[in-house]
N, C-alpha and C positions, 0 to 999 in steps of 0.2 A: 748539798743545798742547790736547788734549781733557781738561780737568780732570775732567769728569763721568765719562769712561771710566776714568780712573785711580782716581777715588774708588770707582767700582763694583768694579773689580778688587781693590782693597785690601780692601774690605768682604767681597767673596766669599772672598778668601784667609783672612780672619779668622773666617769662619763655619765652617771645617772644624776637625775635632778635631786638636789639635796632634800632631806626631810625638812618639814616646817619646824619652827622653833620649839613648839610644844612637844613634838615627836623626838627632837634632839635631846631635850631635857630628860624625857622619859628613858630614852636609850642610854644616855650617859649615866643616869641614876642606876639603871640595871647593871651596867658594866661595872660601875664603882662598887656596888653591893657584891657582885660576883667576885671582884678582885679581893675585897676585904675578907669575904668568907673563905675563898679558896686559899689565899696566901696564908691566912691564919691557921686554916685547917691542915695545911702542909706541915706547919710547926706544932701541931698537936691540939689545936682548939676543938672543943666538943660542939661548938655551935654549928647548926646547919644553916643553909642559905635563907630559909624562912625566918629563923630566929635572928640572924644577922640583919635582915631587912627590917624586922620589927623594932630592933634596937636603934638602927640608924634613921629609919623614917619616922618612927612614932615615939621613940624614947621609952618603949615598953620592953621590959625584961621578962624572961621566961622563968617561971618558978623552977628552982632546982639547978639552974645553970651556974657555972663557976663565975664568981665575981671577976676573977682575973681574965677569963675569956671575954666577958662583957667589956671590960676596960680596954682589952687589947683590940676589940673591934672598933671602939671609939677612937683609940690612938691611931690605928692604921687608916681609918677613914680621914682623919685630919692630915696625915702624911700623904695620902692619895690626893687630896684636894690641893695641897701644896705642890705636889708633883705636876698636876695638871696646870697650875698657874705658871710654873717654870716653863712648861712645854710651849706656852703661848709666847713667852718672852724670848725663847731660843737663844739663851746666853751660854757662854763657854762653861764647861763643867769645872767646878772648883771643890777643894776639900771641904769648904764651908757648906756648900750645897749637900754634899754627901753626909756631913755631920748633922745637918738640919733634918734630913730625911730620917736618919736613924733616931735623932732626938725626939721627933714627933711620934715615931713609931713606938716609943717607949715612954711617952710623956706621963702616963698615969700608972703603968705597970712596973717600970724600973726607971724613975726619973734620975736616980743617982748614977745610972750607967749611960743614959742616952747621949749620943753624940761625942762620947769620950773614948778614945782609943784604949783598948784593954792593956792592963799591966800584968796580966797572967798568961801563961802558956795554955793553949787549948789544942785538942786533937779531934779530928772527925770521928764520929761514932762508927766503930767497925774497922777503923784504920788508925788505931792508936799509935802504930809504929811510924806513921807519916804525919807529924804535927804540922800545924800551920806555922806561919812566920813567927819568930820570936818577937816579943813586944818591942824591943829596941829597934827592930827592923821596920816596924809599921809606918812611921811617919815618912821615911824616904820612899818606901814602896808605894804608899798612897800618892805621893807627889808624882812619882814616875807613872802610876796609873792614870792620873789626871792629864799629865803632859802627853802621854801616848794617845789617850782617848781624844784629846782636842786636835792633835796632829792627824789622827786617822779618820776623823769624822767626815772629811770631804773626799776621802779616797776609797773607802770601803763601802760595800753594799750595806744599806741601813739595817737590814736584819742581821747580817753577819756582825756588824759593828755592835748592835745591841746585845747579841748573844755573847760576844767576846767580852764586852764590858761586865756583864753579869758574871761570866766565868772567872775573869781575872780578879774581880772584887771578892768573890767567894774564896778564891785561892789564898788571898791575903787574910780574910776573916778578921778585919780590924777591930770589931766591937765585941764586947762581952756578950751581948744578946742582940737579936734583931738583924743579924747579917742576911739571912735568907729574904726577909721582907724588904730590907733595904736594897738588896740586889735586884729583886723583881720590880721595885719601883724605878731603879736606875735603868733597867732594861726598857720599861715601858715609857720612861721619859724620852729615851732615844728614839723609840719607834714612833711616838706621838709627834715628836718634833719633825720627823721625816714624813709625816702624813699617813702613817699606818694606824690602824685601830689598836687599842689596848689588847694585849694578849695575856690571858689568864691560864696558868698551868692547873690542870685538873687535880684535885686532892684525893681522889679515890686511891685505894691501896696499890692497884696495878700502875696507875699513872705516876703516883708519888715515887714508887720504886724505880720506874723507868727514868724519871727526872733525876733522882739521886744517883742512879747508876751512871747516867750519861755524864754527870758532873764528876763523879769519882773516876770514871775511865779517862775523861779528858785530863783530869789532874794527874793521874798516874803516868799518862803518855806525854804530858806537858804539851798537848795538842787539842784544841777546842773543837775539832771537827765533829765528834760525836754529839756534843752539846749543841753546836751550830745546827746540825741536821734536825735535832729534836725541836728547837725553837722555830726553825723554818717550817716544819710540819704544823706546829701550832699556829703559826702566822698564816699559812695557806688556809687552814680550816676557818680561822677567824675572818679572813677576807671573804671566803665563800659564803659564810653565814651573813656577813654584812651586805654582800651583793644580793642575796636572797631577800633581805629586808627591803633594800632599795628598789628591787624589782616590784615588790608589792605596792610601792609608793607610785 
């Protein structure tokens, strides 16, 4: 991770005159739709970005699409808006915040699971010999995650911190469903609080495999460097894209 480059790009972005209120609303809406589409697509949603925008902007569903995928888009949109509200408040991370992010992500698709720590054992696909934490270990592991995150927030580079929070949360895998979506919301909560734009992981096959491989490698080695570097590259691209938009302004 090139922290100097990330700092330079963030400083450059902040040097430009900000967009006007209407442009900000439009940009934020596009980023939100991209997040909902990409994050759900990583988890298997069949909706494309246009269909997601149609559902969220106009309430119009596309014939033949899965009801579950439509409801998942509505759920994640609400969770994203809650995440952005939290970013403005810049309060300390708590288990309640994490539970609420997951609860909103599953509000219509799996309300019986949302925000509740799992009571069953689960294993990552393809790595069945390496199960996630046992259910009885989850509450203490989540409290340790929250405590470590709050103590590290002031000392780590924001991008490294956000990537590590995502990685450590996924390694615990505390919920029965929605862990990936919740992890990406937590990561972007941290980035947004630090003044960075929202970073969306691409859902195409190559990018998804790269993302999953970086998580798996970091977990096997108990070292998040591979995943940190991946998120740093995404952040660099996102900053460069935002700078290009501001230059046009």
